[in-house]
N, C-alpha and C positions, 0 to 999 in steps of 0.2 A: 126530606122535600116538604117540611113543614115550614109553617110561618105564614105572616100577613099574605091574605090574597086580594088587598085592594089598596087603594093609594090614597086613602082619607087621611092617613098620617102625614106630617110633614117630614118630608125626607131630609137628612141632614147634608150638607155639601160634601163632595168628594174630599175624603183625607180629614174629615171632621173628626176631633180626639172624643167627641161627645156621642158618637154611633151609639156604643153600647147603652148609655144612658138613656136615648131617646127611643131605643127600639130593644128594650130588654127581654122581651121574649122571642126574640129572632136568634136562632142558633149561631154561635160563633163558628166561623168557619175555621178549621183546621187541616192543612194540607197533608194527604196520606201518600204523595208521591214519593218514590225513592230519590236519591241524588241523580240518578241516572235518567230518571224520566223526567226530572225537573229541567234537565238540560236537553233532554229530546222535545218536551213541551216548549222551551225556549226558540230552539233551532226551527221546529217545523210549524209551531202554531203562533209564535209571536208572543209566547206567554211571558212576561216577566215579573217573577215573584214579589219583587220590590213595588209594581205597579198593579198587581192583581186584583187587591179591594179597591183601588182606585177606578179600575176598569169595570168592575162589578157594580160599583156604585154609579157610575156613568150611565151603564145600560139601565138599571135601576130608576134613575132620573128620565131617562127617555122614556121607559114605560108609563110613568106616573104622568109625564107631560103629554105624550101624543095618545096613549091607550089608557087614560085612567080607569074605564070600565072591562078592562079585558080580563080581569077574575083571575089573574096568575098569581102563583107564589112568587115571593119577591126574595127568598134566601138567597145568601151568597152562594151555597153549593149548588142551588137549582139553576140560577142564572148562569153560573160559570160553566155548565154544560153547553149552553149556547154561544157564549164566546168562545170556548175550544172548538166547537165544531165548524166556526166560521172564522177561524184564525185572529180572532179579538177585533174583527172588523165591527164596530158598534152598529152600523146601519145593518148590516147582512144578519148580524145576530139578534137585533131586534125584529127584522122580516120572518126569520125562522121561529121565533117565540110566537109572534102572531100567527104565521102558519101551523104551528105546533096546535094551538087551540082552535083554530079554524078546522082542521081537519077532524078534531074530537067532536066539534059541534055541528058538522055537515054530514056525518055518517052515523046516524044513531044505530044502525043495525050492528055495528061493530063496537060503538063506544058506551051504549047504554049498558048498566050493569056488568061494567068491564073488572071482572075478580079472576083469580086462578079457580077458585071452586065452578066457577060457571063454565068453564072451558075443560074440566077433568076428563071428559070423553074424548077430546082431541088430544090432550098429552098421554092418556092411556094408550091411543092408537099408535103413539110413536111418530105421528107426523112431523113434530118439530121438538129437536132437542138440541142439547149444548154439549159438544164432546168435552170429556174431563179435563184434557190437558191442553194449555194454549200453545201455540206455534212459536219457533224461534224468534218472532218479533213481537212476542206477548199478546198476541190476538187471541181470543176466544173464536171458535170454531162451531157458528150454528149450521146444524144439519137437519135439512128439509128433505121430507119424503113423501112426496105427493100419491104415491102409489098405496100408502096407509090409509088414505082417506076413502069412505065410502059414502058417495054423495046421497044416497037414500037415508042415511043417518042423520045427516046435520047438513045446512048450507056450507057453502065455500066462506061465507063471512066469519064461520066459528074457526076455521084454520087461521085466517087473517088476525082474529082476536088473539090466538094463541102465540102467533109470533109477534104480535106487537106487545104483550105482556112479557114475552121472552126479552125483548129488547130493552122495556123499561127496567127490567130487572139488572141487564148487563150493564147500562148506562148508569147505574148506580155507583158503579165502580170508577173511579178516577184513571184507574190504569187503563180501563177501557176507552174512557173519554179520550185518552192521549193517544192509545195504540190503535184505537178502532177494532173492526171485528173482520172476519172472513164468513162466507157463506159457502156452504157445499149443499148442493142440491142434487139429488139423486132422481132422475125421472124415469127409473126402469117400471115397465107396465103401464104407463100413463096411456091410456086409450082416447080417440077420439071424443067418446062422450064425456069422459071427464074433462078434457081440453075445453070443452065447449063452454063449460061454466066460467071460465076466465077470459071472458070478453073484454073488448077495450074499455067499457065502462068501468070495470073493477080493475082493469089494468092501470089505468089513468090514476084512480085513487090511491092504489097501492105505491105506485112509483113515486107520485106526488107526496106522499107520506115519506118514503124512503130517502128521496132526494132533496125535498124543501120542508118537509114538517116534522122531522125529528133529529135530535140533537147526537147523530151518532155518524162516526166515519166507516163507511162500507170499503174495504181495501181491495177486496176481491171476491168474485161470485164464480164457483167452480160448479159446472155442470157435468154430471156423470151419467151414462147410461142413458143419454137422450135417443128417443127414438125418431123417426122420419118426421113425426107430428110435432116434434120440438120446432121445426123449422116454421110453422103457421103459428106456433106460440110465440116464438121470438118476434116475428112479423108484426104480430099484435103490440109487443113490449117496445120494440126498438124505437118507433116514433115519439114515445115519451121519456126516452131515455137522453141525458146529456152525454154529450161525447165523452167526458171524462170517464163517467160511470160505463158507458158502452164499452170501452176500451180495458175496462176490468172484469169483462166476462171472459172466461175461458171454457170453451166447450172442449170435453175430454174423450167422449163417445164411451168406448168399453175399454180405452186405454189406461190402465191403471199406473203403468209408468210415466206418462204424461201428467196424471193426477199428481202422483209423487213429487215431481218437479214444482208444485206450488204447495203441496202439504206434506210433510215429511211422514214417513210411513211409522215413524217412532209414536206419534201422536194419533194414528188412524187406527179404527177398529178392524179387526179381521175380513168383515164384510168387505171393506175397500182395499186389501191387501196391506193392512196395516200390522203392527205388532202389539197393540195397545189393549189386546183382550177381545170379546165379544162386544159388540154394541149395546151399553146399558143405558136404559132411558130412565130408570128409577131414580138415580140421584138426583139429577136435574128436576123431575118432577117434584119429588119430596122437597126440594127446595124452593120452588116456585109456589107449591101449595103452603108451604110453612110460612109464606110471605103475605098471605091473605089480609092480616090486619094492617101491615105495612101499607099495601096498596090501597087499601080503603081510607086509611087516614091521607095518605099522599093525594089521591084524588079527591077527596073531599076540599082540597085546598083549591081546587080548579073548578070555580064557581062560573056558572054560565049567568050573565048578566040579562036584566029582564030587558034592556034596550040595547041589547048586540044587534049589529047591522053586519050583513053579509059583503059590505063592500070591499072588505080587505081579504076576500075568502080566495083561499088557492084554488078550489074548485067552484065554478061560478053557477052551479045549480041546474035548472031545467033545459036551459040551451045546450050546456054540454053534456047532458044526459042524452037528449037527442041527437045531438052529432055523434055520439059515441056509438048510440044503437045503429045510426046510418052507417057506420065505419064497421061494426060487427057483421052487418048483412053483407057489406062488401069483403069481409075477411073469411067468411065461412066457406067459400069456395076454395081459397088456400089450403085451409084446413083439410078438406077434403083430399086436395090434390095430394098435398104432402103425406096424408094417411095412406 
């Protein structure tokens, strides 16, 4: 994800044979997709290999024309993530890119000093990890366990930071860009006091990132062991969910057979009725922590311009915060009722 983070250079026109001459320090894109995934990307994402670099250049030109101070990386591989996430619709990919930067600039508690070593306590707790095997559709399974979090140890924003870095690491893979991911959330033992930390303001920010501010395709969200309190949690989340995403939520309760219809036992750990051994968080933690220098280099390309303006922001600041605080007061009775 290295490369120029501004548009001060003259960008060549799409299809120009002198691209490499004009931009010698921009890494040349080399496709790592298998033939099957190339076909899948063509059928599901409207990605045509023969037009791929033309499409990337078109998005790059739009960034330089419409958002010259965005401070984004302009590498082929980086921009391609946003095109794939929006099925090569230039306008929607551009808006996703703008939202990506907006989210990072409007939530400093999450994005300042964002690096794996800074969230090591969260990783060691096992709050978030990635199962070692992909599902039959080639999708990684991100496992989230809120019961592993002790609120007195660190704020909820640390958990969000850990999830965000996990997604950043996963999306580096072109296979994940095409196949998407699956989320497995285990709500065993989540209490009212813990749920109260996830109010509408936090919910709106997190959902805004996952739906409109990050180039990843979330194909399913499987909820397991959800207590009665989850009805209150979902009541907070649902107003911010698009219908397509809401339809990808599957509530399994304690029914492992129901879970296995969505995620096969062969890739699940024993804790969820699977045959893949005990849940081991060490491999993913080591991989993420070993990526520290890569993250520092990559994020250094995302520069905050001095004259940046919030007018394109996904989250619009104080007014939304007040509205969400009012909503939280209204939601608390629901939480107590469900509990």
